[in-house]
C-alpha positions in Angstrom: 0.0 0.0 -0.2 1.3 3.3 -0.7 1.0 6.5 1.2 -0.9 8.1 -1.6 -3.3 5.2 -1.4 -3.6 5.4 2.2 -3.6 8.9 2.4 -6.8 9.2 3.2 -7.4 6.5 6.0 -4.3 7.7 7.9 -5.9 9.5 10.3 -8.1 6.6 11.4 -4.8 4.5 11.4 -3.3 6.4 13.5 -6.5 6.7 15.9 -5.0 3.6 17.2 -2.1 4.4 18.6 -3.7 7.9 20.6 -4.4 6.3 23.5 -1.7 7.5 25.9 -0.4 5.5 29.3 -0.5 7.9 32.8 2.2 5.3 34.3 4.8 6.3 30.7 3.8 9.6 30.7 4.3 10.0 34.1 8.0 8.1 34.2 8.7 10.6 31.0 7.7 13.8 32.8 9.9 12.2 35.6 12.8 11.6 34.0 12.9 15.1 31.6 12.1 17.5 34.7 14.5 15.6 37.4 17.1 16.4 35.4 16.4 20.0 34.4 15.9 20.8 38.1 18.9 18.9 39.4 21.5 20.4 36.4 19.9 24.1 37.0 20.4 23.8 41.4 24.1 21.4 40.8 24.9 24.4 38.6 24.2 27.1 40.6 25.4 25.5 43.9 29.0 25.3 41.3 28.8 29.4 40.5 30.7 29.5 43.8 33.7 27.1 42.6 34.0 28.6 38.8 31.5 30.6 36.6 32.6 29.2 33.5 32.2 25.9 34.6 29.1 25.9 35.4 27.6 28.1 32.7 28.4 25.5 30.9 25.9 22.9 32.4 23.6 25.4 30.9 23.9 23.4 27.6 22.2 19.7 28.9 20.2 22.1 31.1 18.8 23.8 28.1 18.7 19.9 26.2 16.0 19.2 29.3 14.2 22.1 29.3 13.3 21.5 25.0 12.1 18.0 26.2 10.1 19.8 28.8 8.7 21.9 26.3 7.7 19.1 24.0 6.1 17.2 27.2 4.1 21.1 27.4 3.6 20.6 23.7 1.7 17.4 24.2 -0.4 18.3 26.9 -1.5 20.8 24.7 -3.4 18.8 22.3 -4.1 16.2 25.3 -1.7 13.8 24.3 0.2 13.3 26.9 -2.6 12.4 29.7 -6.4 10.2 29.5 -8.0 13.0 31.7 -8.0 16.4 29.8 -7.6 18.8 33.4 -4.6 16.8 34.3 -3.0 17.7 30.6 -3.7 21.1 31.4 -2.3 21.8 34.5 0.7 19.5 33.7 1.3 22.4 30.8 0.2 25.5 32.8 3.4 24.4 35.7 5.8 23.6 33.0 4.6 26.5 31.0 6.4 28.8 33.9 9.7 26.8 33.3 9.6 27.4 29.9 8.2 30.9 30.4 5.3 29.7 28.2 1.8 30.8 29.1 0.1 27.4 28.2 -3.1 27.9 27.5 -2.4 31.1 25.4 0.4 29.2 23.4 -2.7 26.0 23.0 -4.6 28.8 21.7 -1.8 30.1 18.7 -0.7 26.2 18.1 -4.3 25.5 17.4 -4.6 28.2 14.8 -0.8 26.9 13.5 -2.5 23.5 13.4 -5.7 24.5 11.5 -3.6 26.7 9.0 -0.1 25.1 8.2 0.6 25.0 4.8 -2.5 27.6 3.8 -0.3 30.9 2.0 -3.7 32.6 2.6 -3.9 31.6 6.1 -0.5 32.5 7.4 0.5 34.5 10.8 -0.4 33.6 14.2 1.7 30.9 15.5 4.3 30.0 12.6 7.2 31.6 10.8 7.1 34.2 8.8 7.6 33.3 5.3 6.4 35.3 1.9 6.2 35.0 -1.3 8.6 35.6 -4.5 5.7 38.5 -5.5 4.9 39.5 -2.2 9.1 39.8 -1.2 9.2 42.0 -4.6 6.1 43.8 -3.8 7.6 45.7 -0.8 9.3 48.3 -0.5 13.8 48.9 -0.2 12.3 49.0 3.8 10.4 46.1 3.4 12.4 44.2 1.6 15.9 44.8 3.6 13.4 43.9 7.1 11.8 40.8 5.3 16.3 39.8 5.2 17.0 41.0 8.6 14.3 38.8 10.0 15.1 35.5 8.1 18.6 36.3 8.7 19.9 33.4 11.2 21.4 35.2 13.7 18.1 36.8 14.0 15.9 34.2 13.0 17.3 31.1 15.2 19.3 33.5 18.1 18.2 37.0 18.7 14.4 36.4 17.6 13.8 33.3 20.0 15.4 35.1 23.1 13.2 38.1 22.5 9.8 35.6 21.3 10.0 33.5 24.9 11.7 36.3 27.0 9.5 39.1 26.3 7.0 38.5 23.8 5.0 35.9 25.5 4.8 38.4 28.6 2.0 39.8 26.2 -1.2 37.9 24.3 0.7 38.9 21.5 -2.5 38.1 18.5 -4.9 37.9 20.8 -5.4 40.7 22.5 -9.0 41.1 23.4 -8.9 37.4 24.4 -9.3 37.6 28.2 -8.4 34.4 28.9 -5.2 34.1 26.9 -5.1 37.6 29.4 -5.5 35.4 32.2 -2.9 32.9 31.0 -0.3 35.3 30.4 -0.7 36.8 33.8 -0.5 33.8 35.8 2.6 32.5 34.0 4.4 36.0 34.4 3.4 36.1 38.2 4.8 32.1 38.3 7.7 33.1 36.1 8.4 36.4 38.8 8.2 34.5 42.0 10.7 32.1 41.0 13.6 34.7 39.7 12.9 36.8 42.7 13.5 33.6 44.7 16.2 32.8 42.5 17.8 35.9 43.1 17.5 36.6 46.3 18.2 33.1 47.5 21.4 32.1 45.5 22.0 35.8 44.3 21.7 37.1 40.8 25.1 36.0 39.6 23.9 32.3 39.4 20.7 32.9 37.6 22.5 35.3 34.7 25.2 32.6 34.3 23.5 29.4 34.5 19.4 30.1 34.1 19.2 32.2 31.2 21.3 31.0 29.3 19.8 27.8 29.2 16.3 29.6 28.5 17.9 31.3 25.4 19.9 28.1 24.1 16.1 26.1 24.6 14.1 29.0 22.4 16.7 28.5 19.7 16.8 25.0 19.8 13.0 25.4 20.0 12.4 28.1 17.2 15.3 26.0 14.7 13.0 22.8 15.2 9.8 25.1 14.6 11.6 25.9 11.4 12.6 22.5 10.1 9.1 20.9 10.4 7.3 23.4 7.6 9.8 25.2 5.7 12.4 22.6 4.2 13.3 21.4 0.8 10.4 19.3 -0.7 7.5 21.3 1.4 3.9 22.0 -0.3 2.3 25.2 0.1 -1.2 26.3 -1.3 -4.1 28.3 -1.6 -7.4 28.3 0.1 -9.0 26.8 -2.4 -6.6 23.7 -3.3 -5.6 23.1 0.6 -6.2 19.9 2.4 -5.5 19.5 6.0 -4.3 15.4 5.7 -2.7 16.5 2.4 -0.9 19.5 4.8 0.1 17.1 7.3 2.0 15.1 5.1 3.2 17.3 1.9 3.7 20.6 4.8 5.1 18.9 7.5 8.8 17.4 7.9 10.4 13.6 9.0 13.3 15.6 10.6 15.5 12.1 10.8 17.6 12.9 13.5 20.2 10.7 15.6 18.8 8.7 18.3 20.2 10.7 20.9 18.5 14.0 19.3 15.4 12.7 19.0 15.3 11.4 22.5 15.6 14.3 23.4 13.3 16.5 21.4 10.7 14.0 22.1 10.3 12.6 18.8 8.9 15.7 17.5 10.3 15.6 14.0 7.9 13.0 13.4 5.9 15.6 12.9 4.2 14.6 9.7 2.6 12.1 11.5 1.2 14.6 14.5 0.0 16.8 12.2 -2.2 14.2 11.1 -3.1 13.3 14.7 -2.3 15.5 17.3 -3.5 13.3 19.9 -0.4 10.4 19.2 1.9 10.4 22.4 5.2 11.3 21.1 6.4 7.9 22.7 4.3 6.2 20.1 5.4 8.2 17.3 8.5 5.7 16.3 6.3 3.0 16.8 3.9 4.3 14.1 7.2 4.5 11.7 8.3 0.9 12.8 4.4 0.1 12.0 4.2 1.9 8.8 7.8 2.8 7.3 6.6 3.7 4.1 6.3 7.2 5.7 9.8 7.5 6.9 11.0 8.8 3.1 7.9 11.4 3.4 9.1 14.6 4.2 12.4 13.3 5.1 15.2 15.8 6.4 18.1 15.1 8.0 19.9 17.3 9.8 22.5 18.6 7.3 19.8 18.8 5.0 18.1 21.5 7.5 21.4 23.1 7.6 21.5 23.8 4.6 17.7 24.7 4.3 18.7 28.2 6.1 19.0 29.7 2.5 15.6 28.6 1.4 13.3 32.1 1.8 10.9 32.2 -0.4 8.2 30.5 -1.8 7.8 30.2 -5.8 4.3 30.4 -6.7 5.4 29.5 -10.1 7.9 26.2 -9.1 6.2 25.4 -6.3 8.9 25.5 -4.0 10.8 27.4 -2.0 13.5 28.7 -3.5 16.9 31.4 -1.7 17.1 35.3 -2.2 19.8 34.8 -4.6 18.0 32.0 -6.9 14.5 34.7 -6.4 16.9 37.0 -8.4 17.6 34.9 -10.8 14.4 34.2 -11.6 13.4 37.9 -12.1 16.4 38.1 -14.4 15.4 35.5 -16.9 12.2 36.7 -16.7 13.0 40.1 -17.6 
């Protein structure tokens, strides 16, 4: 059976993998949050014996923080526990550590799932991407701003830190939604309490040498993963009339085929095409889906090296239906003159 012939039934096929195990989920949470808190605690204690050595622990702490965010992500889809309130409260508590207001993020992420791959519904919950024609229609200032936005230093370093540390302190895009405001303000209160406690107890030095770097690194990794999942060589985008949810899930979301250690640390989020077809499948069952349906392994497959090379792709060319670089877009324009 090919992927194409099975396409109408994938969602039903994946239903068999949807039920989470409370025991497995609890273990996954413990082996993620436990090491993160231990690393933070040990690094803060170690600051008294050497700043650089302590700061080095920010990298493994960031790795576990990324994995914790992926658990929050599963909670947002009601995929981590069978009981929705348990998903929600777990997600809200994690959101304080990840600086991500859970209920607000869940709303924006739902919009992303409902519009992913749709050229006419780009916006909230996605990395900005222009078509070649939209880019050319902008003035000098607009084109410069977009090129700056797509610069890797901005997109994967400055931007993520800004988004998680500052932007998430307000319900941007949902400013009139009372529940989003409550979610953001409650998370802000929790974050403020932790920050004050860390600064008053171990002092400001360990906080800025350990916690802030690990948060910034984790933010960059998170945005990188999100970017690779939807902007890669071979991705499909379509206008509203040609857009279909399941096609967009399979053809507009990558299978980021990472080495085993990175797959574990990112909680299988690279199996993103399956996740977009059925977001209720717990992350620890996504690998089983690929084992049972090996024909899905090649769909949207992106290796680590391919993802790095794909950073140059910045514009969607509607004529050829593919992502192109700024240089290629210029060559296309020169060729048409």
